[in-house]
C-alpha positions as CSV (number, residue, x, y, z in Angstrom):
1,M,-5.8,11.2,8.3
2,R,-3.6,14.0,9.6
3,H,-1.1,13.5,6.8
4,G,-3.7,13.1,4.1
5,V,-3.0,9.5,3.4
6,W,-6.7,8.6,3.8
7,Y,-7.5,10.7,0.8
8,K,-4.4,10.3,-1.2
9,A,-4.2,6.5,-1.1
10,L,-7.8,5.5,-1.2
11,S,-10.5,6.1,-3.7
12,Q,-13.9,7.4,-2.7
13,V,-15.4,3.9,-3.0
14,E,-12.7,2.4,-0.8
15,R,-13.2,5.1,1.9
16,A,-17.0,4.6,1.7
17,L,-16.6,0.8,2.0
18,L,-14.4,1.1,5.1
19,D,-16.7,3.8,6.7
20,L,-19.9,1.7,6.1
21,T,-18.3,-1.5,7.4
22,V,-17.2,0.2,10.6
23,K,-20.6,1.8,11.2
24,V,-22.8,-1.2,10.2
25,V,-20.9,-4.4,11.1
26,D,-19.3,-5.6,14.3
27,R,-17.8,-8.7,12.7
28,V,-17.2,-9.3,9.0
29,E,-18.5,-12.7,8.0
30,S,-18.4,-12.4,4.3
31,V,-15.2,-13.8,2.8
32,V,-15.5,-11.5,-0.2
33,L,-15.9,-8.4,1.9
34,G,-13.1,-9.5,4.2
35,V,-10.7,-9.9,1.3
36,E,-11.6,-6.5,-0.1
37,L,-11.2,-4.9,3.3
38,V,-7.7,-6.5,3.7
39,K,-6.7,-5.2,0.3
40,I,-7.8,-1.7,1.3
41,L,-6.0,-1.8,4.7
42,V,-2.8,-3.1,3.2
43,K,-3.0,-0.2,0.7
44,L,-3.5,2.2,3.5
45,R,-0.7,0.8,5.6
46,N,1.8,1.0,2.8
47,A,0.8,4.5,2.0
48,A,1.3,5.5,5.6
49,K,4.9,4.2,5.8
50,G,7.6,6.8,5.8
51,G,10.2,7.1,3.1
52,F,13.0,5.6,5.3
53,I,10.9,2.5,6.1
54,R,10.1,2.0,2.4
55,R,13.9,2.4,1.7
56,M,14.7,-0.2,4.3
57,E,12.2,-2.6,2.7
58,E,13.4,-2.0,-0.8
59,Y,17.1,-1.7,-0.3
60,G,18.2,-2.7,3.2
61,V,16.5,-6.1,3.2
62,L,17.9,-7.1,-0.2
63,Q,21.4,-5.9,0.8
64,A,21.3,-7.8,4.1
65,R,20.3,-11.0,2.3
66,R,23.0,-10.6,-0.2
67,I,25.7,-9.9,2.4
68,S,24.4,-12.7,4.7
69,S,24.4,-15.3,2.0
70,K,27.9,-14.3,0.9
71,A,29.2,-14.6,4.5
72,V,27.6,-18.0,4.9
73,E,29.3,-19.1,1.7
74,W,32.6,-18.1,3.2
75,G,31.9,-20.3,6.2
76,H,30.6,-17.8,8.7
77,K,27.5,-19.8,9.9
78,I,26.2,-17.1,12.3
79,A,25.8,-14.7,9.4
80,A,22.6,-16.5,8.4
81,S,20.8,-14.5,11.0
82,W,22.0,-11.2,9.5
83,S,19.3,-11.2,6.8
84,T,16.6,-10.7,9.4
85,N,18.4,-8.5,11.9
86,I,16.6,-5.2,11.8
87,G,19.6,-3.3,13.2
88,F,21.8,-4.5,10.4
89,I,19.1,-3.7,7.8
90,R,18.8,-0.2,9.3
91,Y,22.6,0.3,9.3
92,L,22.8,-0.7,5.6
93,T,20.0,1.6,4.7
94,I,21.5,4.6,6.6
95,M,24.9,3.9,5.0
96,D,23.2,4.0,1.5
97,V,21.2,7.1,2.3
98,N,24.3,9.0,3.5
99,K,26.5,7.8,0.7
100,P,28.2,10.7,-1.2
101,M,26.9,11.5,-4.7
102,G,28.8,9.5,-7.3
103,Y,30.3,7.1,-4.8
104,G,30.5,3.5,-6.1
105,V,29.6,4.4,-9.7
């Protein structure tokens, strides 16, 4: 709420649904309501992520998978774990963010 994500990401109906559910129900038993609440919470979680985290998910993970699969093709079996290594993904993302303009064009 401090960063305005609550109002920017959710419609008035979604905010009201969450507010009412929290106030009225201790445990959601309706499958339909549960599915809708999960959709809203995923939307809220994605909106709350910072730009760097989104960049890691969009760019870093894909690059790590590509590099990992290429290294495995070349016979480096341990490289299979690179695609899920958060440190490697973070490194690739930082290298991309700090890349000089026009580099690699």
